[in-house]
Backbone bond lengths (Angstrom), bond angles and torsions (degrees), N, CA, C in turn:
res aa  C-N    CA-C-N  psi(-1)  N-CA   C-N-CA  omega(-1)  CA-C   N-CA-C  phi
1 M - - - 1.354 - - 1.501 110.56 -
2 V 1.303 120.09 134.28 1.479 124.30 -176.56 1.563 107.35 -116.14
3 L 1.339 114.77 128.87 1.354 119.83 178.60 1.559 109.05 -104.84
4 R 1.335 115.27 124.10 1.461 115.46 -174.78 1.560 108.61 -77.11
5 G 1.297 116.36 144.56 1.422 125.87 179.83 1.451 116.50 73.53
6 V 1.399 118.05 7.35 1.408 121.88 177.64 1.481 108.87 -103.05
7 S 1.312 119.98 135.71 1.455 123.78 -177.29 1.560 106.90 -60.78
8 A 1.327 111.57 135.78 1.529 118.25 179.07 1.512 110.87 -63.86
9 C 1.402 116.89 -37.07 1.444 117.15 177.39 1.502 109.52 -95.70
10 P 1.298 121.39 133.57 1.470 122.06 173.18 1.444 113.47 -61.60
11 K 1.310 121.34 146.64 1.446 126.53 178.87 1.530 107.36 -92.68
12 T 1.322 113.28 129.38 1.456 119.62 178.40 1.539 108.09 -98.51
13 V 1.333 115.17 129.17 1.432 123.73 171.74 1.463 107.80 -124.41
14 G 1.365 113.05 113.42 1.518 115.49 -179.42 1.520 108.51 66.09
15 S 1.350 112.76 -121.29 1.410 116.51 -179.27 1.569 111.16 -107.47
16 S 1.359 114.47 -4.38 1.440 119.10 -179.52 1.536 114.14 -95.92
17 V 1.268 119.23 151.70 1.443 125.19 177.31 1.551 108.17 -114.61
18 R 1.409 112.33 134.74 1.514 117.24 -179.41 1.527 104.68 -141.14
19 L 1.316 111.12 152.69 1.399 124.33 173.72 1.567 106.28 -100.55
20 M 1.302 115.79 128.58 1.528 119.28 172.24 1.399 113.28 -136.35
21 P 1.405 115.46 122.30 1.446 115.62 177.57 1.575 111.98 -54.47
22 D 1.365 111.31 148.69 1.385 118.48 -177.81 1.604 113.79 -57.67
23 W 1.366 109.91 -40.78 1.522 112.64 -176.29 1.472 112.33 -66.89
24 I 1.403 117.92 -31.05 1.433 122.25 178.29 1.568 108.66 -64.99
25 E 1.335 114.50 -42.79 1.524 118.53 -176.17 1.548 106.26 -68.99
26 K 1.371 121.14 -40.61 1.448 120.06 178.01 1.573 109.80 -64.74
27 E 1.261 116.83 -43.37 1.542 119.94 -179.56 1.532 108.25 -61.12
28 L 1.334 119.16 -44.36 1.509 121.60 178.92 1.543 112.00 -61.55
29 L 1.363 115.29 -39.28 1.536 118.09 -179.33 1.476 104.32 -70.30
30 A 1.334 122.99 -41.76 1.464 122.52 -176.82 1.535 110.73 -62.61
31 N 1.385 112.29 -47.89 1.502 117.73 -179.42 1.572 110.80 -60.69
32 F 1.350 116.97 -36.36 1.405 121.63 -178.03 1.533 110.27 -65.94
33 A 1.382 113.63 -44.18 1.466 121.41 176.68 1.523 107.85 -57.67
34 R 1.302 116.36 -51.61 1.536 120.61 -174.33 1.551 105.61 -60.87
35 A 1.283 120.34 -48.35 1.464 121.72 -178.57 1.483 113.88 -58.98
36 S 1.478 116.46 -37.86 1.465 119.09 179.17 1.448 111.13 -68.30
37 R 1.336 119.58 -38.25 1.493 121.47 175.32 1.521 109.10 -65.73
38 A 1.215 122.97 -40.23 1.464 122.80 179.16 1.488 107.55 -68.60
39 G 1.337 124.31 -37.57 1.470 120.15 177.21 1.506 111.53 -66.59
40 R 1.381 119.92 -37.06 1.476 119.31 179.95 1.558 109.10 -69.78
41 R 1.306 118.48 -33.52 1.441 122.28 177.89 1.579 108.59 -65.18
42 A 1.282 117.82 -46.67 1.419 123.73 178.76 1.449 112.41 -61.24
43 A 1.397 119.94 -39.45 1.459 123.21 -179.37 1.547 109.21 -67.27
44 N 1.333 115.11 -24.21 1.534 116.63 -179.47 1.558 114.47 -89.44
45 T 1.374 114.10 -19.28 1.393 115.27 -177.03 1.574 115.52 -116.41
46 E 1.317 119.74 -23.32 1.428 123.35 177.66 1.428 114.12 -89.95
47 P 1.306 122.53 145.71 1.406 124.01 174.17 1.528 113.07 -60.64
48 R 1.318 121.42 132.45 1.417 127.64 175.71 1.470 114.62 -123.46
49 A 1.322 118.36 141.27 1.451 119.96 -176.36 1.489 105.87 -86.42
50 A 1.351 114.73 137.38 1.486 122.23 171.52 1.478 110.84 -95.58
51 R 1.417 112.44 -39.91 1.453 121.88 179.10 1.453 111.09 -154.02
52 V 1.341 116.40 152.54 1.502 119.73 177.43 1.540 107.43 -139.66
53 V 1.362 114.53 136.09 1.489 118.77 -176.85 1.526 102.76 -135.51
54 Y 1.352 111.52 141.60 1.442 120.52 175.17 1.502 106.66 -90.85
55 R 1.354 115.00 127.09 1.521 120.76 178.30 1.583 104.49 -103.47
56 A 1.354 116.42 104.53 1.460 121.65 -175.36 1.440 113.79 -63.87
57 Q 1.476 118.92 -37.28 1.399 122.36 -173.13 1.543 109.04 -69.11
58 K 1.314 115.53 -32.26 1.508 121.98 -176.38 1.519 109.18 -94.95
59 H 1.339 118.11 -10.50 1.427 126.22 -170.86 1.567 109.71 47.04
60 A 1.369 114.65 53.38 1.480 120.03 -177.43 1.555 107.89 -144.26
61 L 1.285 109.87 161.62 1.526 120.57 177.68 1.496 106.59 -100.79
62 R 1.238 117.66 132.40 1.425 126.83 173.10 1.522 106.23 -104.33
63 I 1.401 116.09 115.07 1.402 120.88 -176.18 1.573 106.39 -113.61
64 E 1.348 114.21 115.93 1.518 120.97 171.02 1.442 111.82 -89.93
65 L 1.278 114.21 120.99 1.468 120.11 178.62 1.457 115.87 -91.99
66 T 1.278 116.35 154.87 1.513 124.67 -173.63 1.559 109.78 -61.15
67 N 1.362 120.34 -18.27 1.480 121.79 -176.05 1.547 106.27 -93.73
68 G 1.319 117.44 6.27 1.541 119.65 177.37 1.474 114.31 96.86
69 A 1.347 119.24 -14.82 1.449 121.01 178.97 1.549 110.86 -75.64
70 S 1.323 114.09 154.81 1.491 120.51 173.03 1.539 109.43 -127.38
71 I 1.310 111.34 142.76 1.460 117.23 177.75 1.545 108.61 -125.54
72 T 1.276 117.65 134.28 1.470 122.82 173.52 1.508 107.37 -108.91
73 L 1.293 115.97 117.00 1.442 123.45 -174.69 1.553 112.72 -117.49
74 P 1.329 121.41 114.40 1.427 120.00 176.55 1.490 113.28 -55.90
75 V 1.259 118.02 138.98 1.500 124.33 -179.27 1.520 109.98 -61.66
76 R 1.376 112.46 -36.79 1.475 117.83 -177.05 1.541 115.43 -56.91
77 L 1.374 113.93 -21.89 1.466 122.51 179.78 1.519 114.24 -82.27
78 I 1.359 115.79 -7.21 1.479 121.73 -177.68 1.490 108.80 -107.09
79 P 1.337 122.17 101.64 1.464 123.89 -170.03 1.481 111.42 -60.79
80 S 1.340 118.97 -30.98 1.526 122.67 -176.68 1.547 111.55 -69.89
81 L 1.377 115.64 -17.83 1.482 119.19 -177.22 1.512 112.32 -106.56
82 K 1.291 114.71 3.92 1.517 114.54 -179.28 1.536 106.71 -71.17
83 G 1.394 114.10 136.49 1.430 121.47 173.67 1.557 107.82 85.31
84 A 1.316 122.32 -1.87 1.411 123.51 177.57 1.570 110.91 -77.57
85 R 1.271 115.10 149.93 1.476 121.19 179.20 1.504 111.23 -75.49
86 C 1.293 122.77 151.47 1.417 126.44 -178.13 1.561 113.14 -57.78
87 E 1.363 112.94 -41.74 1.508 115.86 -179.98 1.545 112.20 -69.21
88 D 1.364 119.43 -25.90 1.360 123.91 173.26 1.525 111.97 -69.98
89 I 1.269 114.08 -43.29 1.581 120.23 177.64 1.448 112.38 -64.10
90 R 1.408 116.92 -38.88 1.485 124.38 -178.51 1.510 110.89 -63.86
91 A 1.341 121.85 -23.38 1.423 127.35 -173.51 1.593 107.02 -88.82
92 V 1.307 120.16 40.96 1.412 121.97 -177.14 1.647 105.78 -87.85
93 E 1.354 111.74 146.81 1.455 118.68 177.31 1.484 107.10 -126.87
94 V 1.425 111.50 148.23 1.508 118.93 169.79 1.463 109.58 -86.25
95 L 1.363 116.60 127.01 1.432 123.38 -179.75 1.509 113.21 -83.81
96 G 1.197 118.85 143.65 1.535 128.09 176.03 1.575 112.14 37.65
97 R 1.302 114.31 -124.13 1.446 117.21 178.59 1.508 117.41 -88.73
98 G 1.359 115.36 26.40 1.438 120.82 173.67 1.535 112.91 95.94
99 G 1.324 118.78 14.63 1.450 121.11 179.41 1.546 111.38 -83.37
100 G 1.313 119.67 -10.69 1.434 117.56 -174.64 1.560 109.26 -150.75
101 L 1.320 114.70 161.62 1.447 123.33 170.37 1.488 112.62 -120.40
102 H 1.376 116.73 140.30 1.467 119.90 -168.94 1.559 110.20 -131.46
103 W 1.206 116.91 135.16 1.449 125.26 175.50 1.555 106.91 -120.22
104 E 1.306 117.00 103.79 1.445 123.67 -176.40 1.549 112.02 -64.49
105 R 1.300 119.60 -46.82 1.442 120.60 -175.94 1.545 112.63 -68.36
106 L 1.395 114.60 -29.95 1.496 117.51 177.95 1.464 114.57 -90.64
107 D 1.324 115.38 -9.68 1.561 123.26 -173.63 1.542 107.03 53.75
108 V 1.280 114.60 57.20 1.469 120.93 178.75 1.521 111.47 -126.62
109 D 1.297 118.93 132.40 1.457 123.60 174.22 1.428 107.53 -129.57
110 L 1.474 115.11 130.02 1.460 122.11 179.36 1.481 108.79 -120.72
111 S 1.346 117.28 147.62 1.462 124.29 175.66 1.476 107.16 -87.77
112 V 1.413 118.67 130.81 1.443 124.70 177.59 1.540 107.47 -68.19
113 P 1.323 122.55 -46.40 1.479 119.47 174.32 1.572 111.45 -58.22
114 G 1.270 118.93 -34.44 1.458 119.00 179.74 1.547 108.44 -70.82
115 L 1.280 121.38 -39.21 1.489 122.22 -178.38 1.576 108.30 -68.35
116 V 1.339 115.04 -39.66 1.412 118.14 -175.80 1.600 108.79 -69.19
117 S 1.340 114.30 -38.48 1.447 114.07 -179.59 1.560 115.07 -76.38
118 S 1.306 114.23 -14.65 1.450 121.50 171.65 1.569 110.69 -74.09
119 I 1.377 113.35 -27.32 1.483 116.09 176.42 1.488 111.44 -84.14
120 F 1.285 116.13 -35.08 1.472 124.49 -174.33 1.554 108.29 -116.17
121 P 1.355 116.07 69.86 1.464 119.06 -175.70 1.566 111.91 -75.59
122 G 1.291 114.64 158.85 1.466 117.23 170.16 1.477 117.97 80.64
123 T 1.269 116.50 -142.86 1.443 122.93 -170.14 1.521 114.13 -75.60
124 A 1.311 119.14 -32.31 1.502 120.73 -176.31 1.525 107.61 -63.66
125 W 1.348 122.92 -41.17 1.394 124.76 179.25 1.450 110.60 -73.05
126 L 1.312 120.56 -40.72 1.480 121.97 175.86 1.521 114.96 -62.64
127 A 1.356 114.22 -36.85 1.421 120.58 179.94 1.522 110.74 -66.16
128 E 1.346 118.69 -38.65 1.456 120.99 173.01 1.523 113.45 -64.73
129 L 1.309 119.73 -40.51 1.441 123.80 174.76 1.541 106.39 -59.41
130 G 1.333 119.03 -46.77 1.479 121.46 -178.03 1.555 109.51 -62.41
131 R 1.377 117.65 -40.86 1.507 115.54 177.18 1.503 111.90 -63.40
132 A 1.332 116.34 -41.73 1.460 118.27 176.89 1.499 112.76 -57.22
133 G 1.311 112.97 -46.27 1.546 120.24 -179.44 1.555 109.35 -68.06
134 G 1.297 119.79 -36.01 1.484 122.44 -179.71 1.445 116.51 -68.10
135 R 1.426 115.78 -23.23 1.387 116.99 173.04 1.459 118.86 -78.17
136 R 1.281 116.62 -8.09 1.531 120.92 178.89 1.473 106.22 -76.50
137 T 1.279 115.35 140.04 1.448 119.93 174.65 1.499 110.25 -123.23
138 S 1.295 116.06 158.96 1.495 122.96 176.53 1.517 106.51 -156.54
139 A 1.350 113.45 165.23 1.470 119.40 179.32 1.578 107.24 -61.02
140 A 1.280 118.66 -44.55 1.436 123.57 -179.91 1.529 112.98 -57.97
141 K 1.321 115.83 -45.28 1.408 122.56 -179.54 1.490 110.64 -63.52
142 T 1.372 116.58 -44.94 1.509 123.30 -179.17 1.608 106.79 -60.79
143 A 1.283 116.83 -49.40 1.483 123.24 -176.70 1.473 110.12 -60.69
144 A 1.413 119.92 -40.58 1.465 120.73 180.00 1.447 110.83 -72.98
145 A 1.318 123.47 -29.89 1.412 123.85 177.98 1.572 108.04 -70.16
146 R 1.325 120.20 -44.42 1.375 123.47 179.40 1.597 111.07 -62.56
147 R 1.258 116.24 -40.87 1.556 119.84 173.08 1.418 113.30 -60.32
148 S 1.356 117.57 -43.54 1.457 123.00 174.45 1.492 114.63 -62.22
149 G 1.366 112.80 -39.49 1.486 114.85 177.40 1.504 115.54 -67.36
150 R 1.336 118.77 -37.49 1.409 123.34 174.28 1.540 112.09 -62.48
151 R 1.246 119.64 -27.37 1.484 120.68 176.10 1.484 113.53 -92.30
152 G 1.379 120.08 11.36 1.435 119.14 177.11 1.441 113.72 105.28
153 G 1.307 119.35 6.93 1.494 118.71 -179.52 1.509 113.64 84.42
154 R 1.327 116.56 -162.31 1.421 123.85 -172.14 1.630 106.50 -70.55
155 P 1.316 111.77 141.77 1.480 112.42 176.07 1.511 111.38 -65.33
156 R 1.293 121.50 139.78 1.460 129.86 178.27 1.492 110.61 -91.61
157 I 1.274 119.02 130.52 1.438 124.21 175.16 1.579 105.05 -84.69
158 R 1.360 117.44 122.49 1.466 117.29 179.19 1.510 110.09 -115.38
């Protein structure tokens, strides 16, 4: 029996053998590449924690971001941490590349971009994201700007 689109030789992974259709393998590789690009883009535009320290006197978290900024956030503003003991809050860890904060004893995970956006709600935060995105250049963006310039620039609303 011949299966179309299935590799003739079985793929060995560790000590197990599996058959994977070629199109699935190509799709997985394409999705992985797309996810990797999205992760790199997010690392350049989203706030990431470099370090986090619990300040017991102020009962606040001081989050140092990878871009050099620091944010001090009162623990009372974080609903997941209300009622937690100081030693439990102090045991915070930075997840992965700084995208999250984790408290093992409390079984709590928080997103750093989510915390920052809760501090800077609305247009100020969105404007900063727009500025970061506006600084990115690409061949397609350059070509579109040139085409627009030849036609007289941005359309004016009258």
